[in-house]
Residue, then its C-alpha position, 0 to 999 in steps of 0.5 A: m645300252k638298248y632302247d626303242i628311240a634314240i633322240v639326237g638333240g635337245g631343242p623344241a624337236g627332240l624333247s617334243a618327240a621324247y615327250s611324245a615318243s614316252k607317252h604312245g609307250a617308246n623306251v626313250i633316251l635323249f642326248e643333248k651336247d650343251p651343258s643344259f637344255g637353252h644353254n645356248v640361245r640360238t633364236s630370237g624365240v618369235t611365235w604366235i600366241e594360238e599356235i604355242e598355247k596348244f602345246d600347253i606352254t602359257k603366259e608365264y614363258y612368254n611375253p605378248i604383242k600386238n602391235f608390228s612396226f615396220i621401219s625402211p630407210t625413209n618410212e616407218i608403219m605401225i600395224s596394230g591389232s587389238f589383242n596380243s596376237a604373237c610373242v616373244l619367248d623366253v627360250r631358255r624357260t621353255y626348253q627347261y620346261l619342255a624338258s621336264r615333260a619329257a622327263s615325267e613322262g619316262s624320257t631318259l635325258l643326257v646333257k653334255s653328251q654328244v654323239i660322236d658317230v653313228q652306223k646302222n645294223p641292217q640285219k638287226h633293225s638297229s642303229i648303234l650311236k657312239v657317244n661321249s658323256p659326263g659319264g665315259p664313253l656310251d655305245v648306245e642300240a636302237t631302233l629308231v633314232i631321230d635327228a633333231s640334230g638342228f641346222t647340222s642335221f648330223v645324224s642324217r650326214r654322216l649316215g649320208y643321207v642329205e647333204s648340208w645346207k646350201r641356203y640358211g640363215i644367219g642371226a646374231e643377237y644382244e639381250c640387252y636392258c634398255d631403260s624404255v621399252d614399249s613391251q607390246t610391240l615388236c619392230l623389223m627394220v629393212g634396207q641396207i643400212y639394217s641388212e645387205a640380205g635380210y632385215a634386223w629386229v627389235f623384240p621387247l621380253s619385258k617393260n627393261r628387256l628386249r632383244i635386238g638382233v640381225g639376220i643375212g641371208k646366206p649365199n646372198s650376202i657375204v656380210d657377217p650379221l654381227t658385223k652389222l648388228n654393232q654398227i647398228m648398236k653403236s649408231r643408234l639407229p631408229p628405233l634405237d633412238k628412242l630406247g634410252k640406255i641400252q646394255p648388252l646382256e647376252f649374246h645369242y647367234g644361230m642358223i637356219p635353214n632357208e631351202g624349204l622342206r628336205s625331199n625326203n623325210v624318213f629312212d629305215g629307222l631315221i625321222m628327222v625334225g626340226d631345222t633338221v628337215g626345214q621346218a621354217n618359217p621364211l618369211v620371219l625365220e621361226g620355227i619353234r611352233y613346227a619344230i613342237e608340233f612336228g617333234r611330237l608328229a615324230g614321236k607317235v608315228g616313231a613310238e607306232s612303227l616300233q612293232h614294224n622295226s620303225s621301217r620307212d613305210s611305216l614312218r611315211p605318215y610323219e612323212v605325209a603330214n609334213k608336206n601336206l600340212l607344210e610344204r605349200k606354205i614355205k614354197s609360197a614364203l619362200k617366192v616372196q622372201s626371193r622378192w623381198l632380197g632382191l629389193s633396193d632401199s627405194e623399193w622397201d620404202k614402198e613396200i611398206e606401204i602396201i603392208k600398210e594396206l593390210s589388215i592386223d587379219e590380213f597381215l597376221d595371216f600373211i607373217k606367218s605363212d598361212f598361206t591358203y589358197i582360199k584366203m590369198a585369192k580373196l584377197a588378190l580379188n577383192h583388194p582395191k590397191l594393184m600393188v597389194k593384189q601383185l602380192f597375194n597372187l605372187v603367192l598364188s602362181k605355181 
């Protein structure tokens, strides 16, 4: 079987790349190892309405959020907005939607199809993928491979281009029925009682359904997030004490890289996208919007590169855009995250007082890692409190 582009991984990055590459005239095949798209939810689904609607993901696919609550061991704050700015995605429906859009443009999508080996053929400027599919073993030849295999970075590691991630976050989450849910308020819980190196969360999906989870940074902590999550559920720590009956309906578990972007994003005949290359916001460990945006870019650049046998030089516009648009934001966010991971409980109580001083617009820029130099310099100059200035100056420092 011969295709222009083979995509490994059917998450938002891979599906968006398939949609875009097919739309730009490439003959595309995509392999997803799970039985269906969105079969195993590995993300809490938080993202931002303005960004996600640019990709035609409308309100039927998400629950809108306008208020943000922070809880530390002895403190609690609320930052309230006048409009819905964030949202919690119905992850499974969103992935199915992205798959349908890729299929409508002509992509061939294979589920329960696992790529078990990749070999380069330099003479033919192509790669051979060996795949176990429901129809039997397949050998697929492609000029370009887009590695959207996620945290495992399977293709890129198999070819020897990258190593496994050393720093990463692990999240464990229950999706639950609850008697009483404030569907417009997202809650983050911080401090040792919630997570030794990370945070816990309550993310609402509707008036009776929400996600309760714990994220822990590795190697900062050796604690299993599921153990911590079960302790929080059993003890009904705030804000769980106000939710009434809590009945888990699903369990989600996933890993996300936490090192910033990989130094190289493209090679001859290969593009890395999504978690494979580290396109994630370190502050709240969300990456769906980046995965869709750069998946589309990878598909477009990949389709245009075919006339040049998808050489590294022809793929470079993708890498340049990736670094220009994301690298500084992610590096700045990693500085703040490093500060947060080192806070004691008493320091967290003070830190959320700093966050409380932010306006809703300032807070959104900050938590989204929208760290433009002009915005941060203005805030650092104008904010009246020294502690707030120090936080902004941390972002600005080289």
